[in-house]
N, C-alpha and C positions, 0 to 999 in steps of 0.2 A: 187680267189673268184668268185663264179658264180653270174650271174645277179640277181637271186632270193635272194641270201644271201645279196648282196649289197643293193638291194631294201628294204630288211627287216630292214636295219639299220637306216632308216630315216622315217620321217612322213611329210606329205604335208598339209598345212593349208587350202586347198580348196577342196570342194567336187568334186571328179572326179574319173575316172576309167582308169587303164592302161592295155593295151593288149600287152603281150610279148610272142612271139612264143618260143617253146622249144629250137630251135636251136640258138636263140639270147642270147648267154651267154657272160658275161663280163670277160675278162681275167685280170691277175694281172700284165701285162707287160706295165708299163709306162702309157702314155696318149694315148693309142691306140683308134682310132675312130671306132665305130661300127655302126650297123644299128640304125635308129631312132625309139624310142618308139612312138607309136601313142596314144596320150591321148585324151579322149573324156569326155564331160560333162555328166550330168545326163540324158540328152535327147539324148545322142549318137552322139552329134556333135563333130567333131574332133577339138581339141584345141591346139595340139602340134605335130609337125612333123619336119622333117629335113629341115634345111635351113642354108646357109652360113657356116662360120667357128666358130660361137659361139656355145657353148655346155652347156648342163646341166647334172647333175646327179640327180637321184631321187630314192626314196624308196617307197615301197608300203606295208602297213600293211594289209594283206588280210586273216588272219585267226584269230579265236577267241582267241587262246592261246596268240598270240603276242599282241592282243588288250588288254588282261587282264594285260599284263606286263606294259603297259603304265599307267600313273596316271589316276585315274578314274575321269570322268567329266560327267555332265548331258547329256543324249542322245539327239540327234537332229533329230532323225527319227527312224522308225522301224528298219531299217538296217543301221548300221553305215557305212558311205561312206569311201572309201579309203582316206588316208591322205598322201600328198606328201610334201616334202621339196625340193624346186628347187634351184639349184645353177647355176649361169651363169658364164662362163669363156671365156676369149679371146683366140686367137690362141696361145698366149704365156703361156697357161695353168694356168693363174691366177685364183685362186679359191676364191669366196666371201663367207664369213661366214654366218651362218644363222642369226646372230644378225643384219647384214646389211639388211636382208630381212624384219625383224620385224620393223626396223626403218621406213620402207615405209608405215607403218600403219598411220603415222602422215600425215596430209594434206600437200601436196606440190603443188607449182605452176607448171602448165603444162609445161611452157617454161623453167623452171629451172631444169628439170629432164632429163638427157640423156636417150636415148631410151634403152640402154643396162641395165639401172637400174630400169626400170619400172617393177612393180610387175606383174607376170603372171596372166591372167584371161582368161575367155572364148573367149576373142577377141584378145589374144596375138598372136604375130607372131610365126611361127614354129621355133623350135630349134632342134639341134642334140644332141645325148647322147655321152658323153665321160667319160671314166673311169680314175681313178687316182691310184697311187700306194697304196699298202696295208697300209703302215705306215700313209699316208695322210688320208686314209679313217678312220683308227682307231682314229686318232687325231680328225677328224671332228665328229665322232660318240660320243666320250667322251664329246666334247664341246656341242654337241646337247643334250646329256642326261642331262647336267647341265642346259641348257637353257630351255629345254622342260617341266620342272616341272610345271604343271598347278595349278591354284588356285582352291581349292575345293569351292563349293558354300558357301558363307559367309566369305571366307578369304579376307583380304584387299589387299594383294599384293603378288607377287612372284618375284624371282630374275630376271625373264624374262620380264623386263620392260626397256623401252628406257631411263629411268632416273637412271640407275645403281642400281636397286633394290629398290628405293624409291617409295612410293605410289604416283601414278600420280593423279592429279586432273583434273577437266574439262579444266582448262586453259592450262594444259600441252598438251592436245589433239588438241585444236584449240584456237586461240587467241580471236576470236569473230565469230559470226554467219555469217558474211559477206563472210568468206572463202567458205561457202557453196552456194553462189549465183548461181553458175553454176548448181550444183546438184538440188537445190530447184526449179529453173526455169524449168529444164527438168521434174522433178516429177510433178509439177503442170500442165504442158502442156500435159504430157503423161497420167496423171490421168484423165484429161478432155476428152481426146480422147478415152480412155478405157471405160469411163462411157457412152460416146455417142454411142459406139459400143456394149454396154451391156455386157462387159466382166466381169465375176464374178469369174473366176478361179484364185485361190491364186497363183499357180505356174506361170501362164502367167503374172499376174499383177506384181509379185515380179521380174521376169526376165526383164520385160519391164521397170519398173521404176528404176532398178539398172543398166540398160545398160549405159555404159560409166563411171561407178563408178570405181575409181582407187584403192580402198582398202576397208577393212572391215568397217572403220569409215564412208566412203562415202556411202557404201551400207546401213548401219544402218541409216544414215541420210535420205536417200531416203525413206526408209520404214516409219520412224517417220513422215516425212513431208506428205507422202501420207495419213497416218492414220489421222493426224490432219486436213487435208483439205478435206477428202472424207467421214469421218464417223462423224455423229452427235450423241450427247448423247440422248438416248431414254428416254425422260422424261415421256412419257406415260407408257412405260414399267416399269420404276422405281416406278411410282405411282400405278402400278397394274391395270391400265385401258386397257392394252393390253399385249399380251404375250411377255415376254422378249426374245430377239434374242441373241443367244450365239455362234452358229456355225459360222465359218468364212464365208462360202458361204452365209448364211442368212444375216449376218451383211453387207457384201459387196453389196448384191442385194438390201437390204432395205436402205443402206446408213446410218444406225443408229444402236446403240447398247449401252448396259450398260458397266460398267467397265470390266466385264469378256469378253465381245465381243472385246474390244480393246486389252486386254492382250493376249487372245488366238490367235487373228489374228496377233498380233505382233510376237508371238512365231512361228506361222506357216510360216509367210513370212521370218523370219530370218532363219528358217530351210532350206527353199528353196534356200537360197543364201549362206549357209554354215556358219552362225553366231550362236554361242551357246547362247541360250536365255532361261530364266526361268520365269515362272509366280510366282509372290510373293503375297500371301494373307496377309491381315492385316487390321488394323484400319486406318481411315483417318479422318481429320477434314474438310470434305466436306459437301455436302448436307446431312441432316439428323443428323449431329453431334449436340449433346446437350451440351451446355456450362456447365462446372462444373460437368458433370456426371462422375461417376466412371465406367471405362471400364473393371473392373475385372469381370470375368465370363460372359462378353458380347461377343456374336459371332461377329467376324470381318466382315466388310461390304464392303471391297474394294479389288481390284486386280491391280497389276502393274507388271512391268518387271525388270529383271536384265539381263545384257548381259556381255559376256566374251570377252574382247578385249585385245589381246596380253597378256594373262595370268592374267588379273585383272578384277574383276567384277565391273560393273557400273550400276547405277539406272536410270530408265526413266518411265514416266507415260504419255502415249499418250492421255488417257482420260482427264487428267487435262490440257494437252497441247493444246487440240482442242478448248476449250472454257469454259464457265461457265453456270450454270443453274440459270435462273431467276425464283425463286419459287413464287414470287408474281404474275407473269403472266403464270407460269407453262410452260415455254418455254426454249429452248436452245439458248444461245447467242454465236455465233462463235467469237472466239478471240484467235488467235494463240499465245501461250505462250511458248517461246523457253526455258524458265527457267527449265522446266521439262524434258529436253533432257540431259541425262548424268549429272544429278544434283549431286553435292558433298554430300556425306552422312551426313555431319554435318548440312547441310541445309535441306536435304530431311527429316530428322527425325523430324523436326519441324511440319510436317503435315502428315507424313506417319509412321506408326508403324507396322512392320511385325510380323506375328504370330511366326515365328522362329527368335530367337535372332540373329543368324548368318547373316541374311539378312539386319541387320542394317548397316553392313560393317563399324562399328565404332571400334576403338581401345578399347574404354571403352563404352560398350553398356549401355543404360539407361533402367530403369524399366518402365513398363506400367503406373504406378502411376505418375511418373514424366512427362511422355508424356502428360497426361491429365492436369497436373498443368501448363504446359508451356503456355506463351502468344502466341496466334495464330499470325503467321506472313505470309503475302501473298508473292507471288513471287516478287512483286514490292519492298518489304522491302529489299530483297537481291540484286536485280538488281540496286537499288539506292545506295548500299553500306552503308545502315543504321546499327546502332549498338544499341541494347537495353541496357540502363544503369539501369533503374528501371521502373516498378516493376520486380521482378524475378518470379512471378507467375501470372496466368491469373485472379485470384480473389483477390481483395485487399479490406481492410476495412479502412474507414476513421479514422484519428486521429484528434480529435478536429474539426470534420466536414470537414477535408481536406485530399485529396489524391494527390500524386505527381507522375508524369510520366516524364521520361527523356530519350531522344534518341540522340545518337551521329551521326555525319555524316562527311564525308571527303570532299564532294563537296557541295557548297552552295545550300540549299534546302528550299523550302517554305512548311510550315506545316499548318494544320487545324485539327479540331476535331469535333466530334459530340457525345453528351451524350443524350441517350434516355432511356425510361423505359425498364427494362430487359425483354427479350424474350428468351425462352429456346433454340430455334434454332440459331446457329451461323450465318447461311446463311438464313436470314428470309425475304429476298426480299428488304432490305434496300439498297439504291444505293451504288455502289462501286466507284462512282466518286462524286466529290464535287466542286462547284464553289466558294461558300462563306460561311461564318459562320452564323449559326442561333442559336447558343448556347451562353447564357450570364451567364453561371454558372462555369466559369473557366478563368484562366489567362494563356495565351500561350505566351511565350517569346522565341526568337531565338537569341543566341549569336554566337560567331565566329565558334564554332564547335559542338554546341549541342542545342537541343530544350528542354525547360522545360515547363511542363503543370501542373498548380495547379488547381485541380478540387474541386469545392465547391457545392456539391449537395444541392438542395433547400429544400428537405424534407427527412424524413425517408424512406428508401427503397433500392432496388437494381437497378443499372443502367448499361446499356451497353455503352461502350465507344469505338468509332472507331477513329483511327488516320489516317489522309490523308496527302499525300505529293506529291511533284513534284520538279524536278530541277528548280532552280531560272530562268534559261534561257528558260524553256519550256513555251509554251502558251496553252497547253492542260489542261483539268480539273485535279484537284488533284485526286490521286487514293488512294484507301484503302491500308494501309501498315500493320496495326496490330490492334488487338482487345483485350479487357479485360473487366471484370465486376467490378463495385465498389459498395460495400455495405456501406450504411450510417446509423448507428444506432442512431446518434444524430447529426442533422444538425447545422451548425453555423448560428447564427442570424446575418444577414447583409443586407445592402441595395442592390438594384438591380444594376447589372453591365451593362452598355450600350453595345449593340452588336458591334462587331468589324468586319465589312465586309472585312477588310484588313488583317485578319487572325492572326497576331501576334502583341505583344506589344514591345515597344522599337524601335530602328532603324531597318528598314527592311534590309534583306540581300543585297538588291540592292542599299542601300543608298550610299555606297562608289562610285559605278559607276555613280550615279546620281549627285555626287559632294558634298555630305555631309560627312565630315571627322570625326565629333565627336559631342557629345551632352552633355549638362550639366546635363541631366537626363538619368539614365539607364532604364532597362526594369522593374524595381520594381515600386510599387505604389508610386506616389508622394503625400505627405501630404501637403495640401494647408493651409497656415497660414494667418489669417486675411482676407480670401476670395480673396487673390491676389497671383498670381503665374507668374514667368518669366521663359521662356525656351530659351536657347541659343544654336544655332547649328553652329559649325565651318564648313566652306566650303573650298573646294580646288580650286574653281573657282567661278566667279560671278554667282549668281542664283537669280531667282524670286521665291517668296514663297506665298502660300495661306494656311490658317489654318481653320480647322473646329472643332467646339466645340459641343459635343452632351451630353445631359443629359436626362434621361427618362422623366423628368417632365418639360423640357424647350422647349418653342416654338422656331421654327427655326429663326423667325424674331428677337426675343430677343437674341438668341444665337449669332447672327451676331454682336451684340453690346457688346459682352463679350471678343472680341479679338482685338488686335492692333499689327501690324507687322512692324518691322523696317528692311530694306534691305540694308546691307553694303557689300562691295566687298568680305570680308572674314568672315562675321558673319551675321547670321539671328537671329533676336530676336522676340519672340512672348510674348506679355503681355496678361495675362488672368485674368478675373474677374469672380468670382463665386457667382451668386445670390441665389443659392439653396444649401442645404447640400446634400451629397451623392457623387456618383461616376460620373466622366466625362470622356469622350473619347476626347482627343485632337489629331487630325490627321493633319499631315504636308505634303503638296504637293509642289514639286519644279519642275522647268525646268531651262535650261540654260538662262541666262539673255538676251542674244542677239537673241536667237532663238524663236522669237515670234510665229512661225508657229507650234512649238512643243507643245504637250499637257502636262499638269501638271501630274506628277506621284507621287504616294504615297511613301514617304521616311521614315516616322516614325509615330508611334501611341503611345500615352502615356495615362496611366490611372491615373487620378487625383482624390484625395479623399478630400473633404471638409467636416469636421465634427465640425468645430467651428463657428467663426464669418463669416457672409456672407455679400456681398455688396448689398445695396439697389438698386432697379431698376433705380432710378433717378441718381445714380452715375455711371451707365454703360457708356461705350464709346458712343460718339455721333453717330447718324446714318450717313450713306453715307461716312463712313471713307474709305479712299483709302487703297490700299494694301501696299503702301510705306509711312510709317509714320516716321517722323524725317529725319535728313540728312542721305544720303547714296549714293548708286550707281548712282541713277538718278541725284541728285544734283551735284555730282562730274563730271558727264558726261557733264552737262550743264555749268560747270565753276563756280558754286556757292560753296563757301568754307568758312572756318573759322567761322562756326556757333557758336554763344554764347551758344546755347543749343544743345548738341550733342545727346540727347535722344528725343524720340517722346513725352514724357509726361512732361508737364510744370505745376507746381502748384503755385498759388499765394494766399496770405492771404490779400492783399490790393485791389484786384479787378483789378489790372493793371499789365502789364509786357511789356518788350521790348525784341525783338529777333533781333540780328544783324548778318550780314554775309557779305561776299564780292562777288560782281558781276563782275568777271574778264572779261567777254565777253560783258558787258554793254547791257545785254538783257532787253527787255521791260518786266516788271513784273506786276503781278496782284495778289491781295489777296482777299480771301472770308472768312467771319466769319459766322458760322451757329451753330445751336443746334437742339434739338428735335423739330419736326415740330408742335407739339400741343401747343407750347408756342406762345402767341400773343405778338407782339412787338409794343410799342407805337412809337418808333423811329426805323427805319430799322437798322439791325445789321451792315450793311455796314458803318454806321456812327461811329461804335465803334472800327474801325481799321484804322490806319493812317500810311502811308509809307513816309520815308524821304530818299532821295538819295544824298550822298555827295561823290564825286569822285567815287571810286569803292565800297564804303561802303553803305550798305542798313540797315535801321532800321525800323522794323515793330513794331508798338506800338498797344497794345490792351487795351481798357478801357471797362470793362465788366459791363453790366447793372444789373446783378443779380448773386447770387451764383449758381453754377452748372457747367456742363461740356460742353465745346465748341470745335468745330472743326475749326482750322485756316488753310485754304488751300492756298498753294503758287503755283502760275502758272507763266510760262514764255513763250515768243515767241522765239522758237529756230531758226526759219527762218523768215526774214523780210517779212511782209505781210501775214504770216501764222497764224494759230490759236494758242491760248494759250494752252500749254500742262501742265498737272499736274507735279509738281516737288516733293512735299511732303506735308504731313499733320502733324500739331501739335495738340495734345490734351491739351487744356487749362482747368485746374480744379481750379475753383474759390471758395474759402471758405468764402469770405467776403460777409456779408449780406447787407452791405451798397451799394446801387447802384452807379455806376460810370457814369459820364456824357458822352455824345457822343463827337466825334471830329467834327470840322467844315466840311461842305460838300465841297469836293475838285473837281475842274474842271481840264480839260486837260491842261490848261495853267500852272498849278502847275507842274513843271518839275524838271529834275535833277538839283541839286544844291540849290533848294529852301528849306529854313528851317524856321519852325515856332517855335520861342522861347517862346512867350507868346501872348495871353492866349492859354493854351493847351486844352481848352474845346470849344465845338461848341455851347453851350447853355448859354447865358449871362443873368445876372440879369438886369431888366429894370431900367432906370433912374439912371445909375451909370457910373462913369468914369472908363474906362478900359484901361490899358496900353498895347500897341501892340509893339512887337518887331519881325521883320521878315527879312530874307535875301532873296532877289530876284536878282540873277545874271543878269547883262545887263539891269536892269530897269533904266529908266530916271525919272520916277515919280511913286510913290506908294501912293495910297489914300484909305481911308475907307469911303464908301458911304452908308449912311442910310437916316435918316430923314434930316441930314445935311451932308456935305462933309468935311472930315478932311484929309489934306495931312500929310504924315509921312515924317520925316527928316532922312537923312543918317548920321550916326555917323562915327567916325574914323575907326571903325571896319567893315565898309560897311554894317551895319545893319540899316534897316529902323525902326524908332521908333516914338512913340507919344502917347498922352492921347486922348482917343476918348469917347464921350458921347454915351451911348447905346441907348438912346431914350426911348420912352414909349411902345415899343413893337409893334408899328404900322407896321413897316417893318424891315426886317433883315439888318444886317451890311454886306457889301460886300467889300472884299479886292480885289483891282484892281490895275493894273500896266500897264504902257506904256513903250515901248522899242524903241530905235533908234530915228528917226526923227518923227515917227508916234505919232499923238496926241490921237489915239484911245486907250481906256483903256480896257484891257482884264481882265475879272473876274477870280481870282485865287481860291477863296473859299468864302463861305458864313457862317456867324455866326447867329444863331437864337437867338431871344430875348424871354425870358419867358413872358407869358401873365400875365397881372395884374389881380388877382382875384377880383371879386366883380362887 
């Protein structure tokens, strides 16, 4: 077989030329080594020559007849360059198949590829030519013919793929964009240098930015990144205020162009580096797209590209990858979007519809009418792994004034939405990012794997709805992920829903990580009965909690009196009272119990609806109520236990109550009784609470002067000599209209072990005999001193007792005692005598 014949049996996937002299013929005798072929690139630079004992065999298709025999593919230039298939072999005559060469189109790590397996390029080391036996050549030719079948424009796949004939997807070419860090860095650096040197020649730029690329994929990546970083969209040209630039040189020099500028430049640069590339015209849902319009008989308005990689066509749009147009300010916003680099056809069709059906690259192409009906999805929708459950079309009509949207997700995601009056343009200048919600015409709830949005338009009309999202772990603003329009022929009559700046209803996706394990209320609307509602949250660790209640007609100061929270190690309880009808937002904030330096974070938001009985304002919780109501984490930590009342709310119909508990650490305690500040008290409220200490048991007695709601605060000194710290608050609700008398005024000498049996009131009738019974441990003498002095006697139970005349009210009665050998009498408490009227 002659060298020319052997050469004609193969094709080479790189643009180059081979120079073979007439006398350089290949024989059929074994693996005989001959002179080296000198290969040069399109600029005449030598890229292949003899070296060492490694050899290659190649073939050159260099006449039109042979080119026609090959499968037809789109031209890449005016004169089709020669194509070579290069095989490398060791001194033992091992021949590598062409398939192994195609596998090198996949991105490989530089340090994992032996030098002998690197794909030949313009920078490859020289090699020598070796021939093989005729039988071996025939076998390789047949294998090559099977593998070489190329995809015609519009075909999905060919047998010549690294996945054994299966259609490859973007993820099969590269796992993520980080594998291109080396290429991207070189392109950005080289692009800046070329721009500084005012280099506008396509060939020079293409060769410079692809220098060091190891395969077609990396060369294509280099071109893509250069286009996205060096060409801006020509907004002025698009709006007709300046001439549109379309030729590659004009676009490069100006650094701007419209879609045809990007696509033509992409095609030119690909041609220069031997990549087959087509421009694809069609419709897109970009600027100028009118929502809901029929695209039938409408001229297409966009151009993008399709490239052939290893026998399969892939899609890309450098125009959309470079950034977006801000129509409100008529400017271009640079924003590199990697999604539009080799986008999978199933996702590309959501925003790009080619004029020729074959360029959809879909197994089942869709009609233009369906393209127009589909919900618009941004690149972020796909990069976040979202899945549209409903609606199935971009325009939906409300049913009973309600429209529903549902999106699935595989990773925890935060959502938000925006509903505005309809505008014809899809890209009308409305922000593509969002920080918080400003819409109160819908209910957005997020469950474990889906988001549900119930939209309730306020009036008849058509509305635009944008959905925003971001990963739960992200701190960046939420980004636009999809859009649709809602038509409301008959709105539902309903009250105003309070705004939710925390985006969704129910437990937040981060609630579990914050320590909230479950809730008594799901994300649905909670109907409030009798104006009272209780929320319970289970926790996986001790937490602190704060609650916020919001109603469109409720003042903030009043709203604070509508909630009371109880904090226990494994349960958080929020008691809510509703003074108005309508919708309320109840937001819950938590932090770890012991981490006082950590800020509270939103864990849940619930929508409450009160449509029946409401609570009167004078029944609301007392002001200045602490965050810890009732026994819980704080009291347990202080050693206060075995409370007689385990909840924060205590009701009485007699105007009095006793709360008992154990003080295991013998802490010094203090109590405070208070209620709404505008109430005037004839006798201080401190006289209406009385504490008794016996061993480790403590009894706090309350005798309430009027019907109403009171705060009973319990304090303790955790460290000797320190300040009193709040332990918990109780809410006392008294329904008795009969006023209860105060307790006697207690002094510091009244200490642990002292017990007042009778009288249990501190205001005595004048001129009456009153029986006193009191226990004072260690006392040697106990007396009642008033207008006269009366000594009490100790009985067998060590209780001091006696009958005492109250007097005429000229002076109070004092209970005093002396202890040990001291004759001094210490006042324990004072009883007042009612004044005689007249």
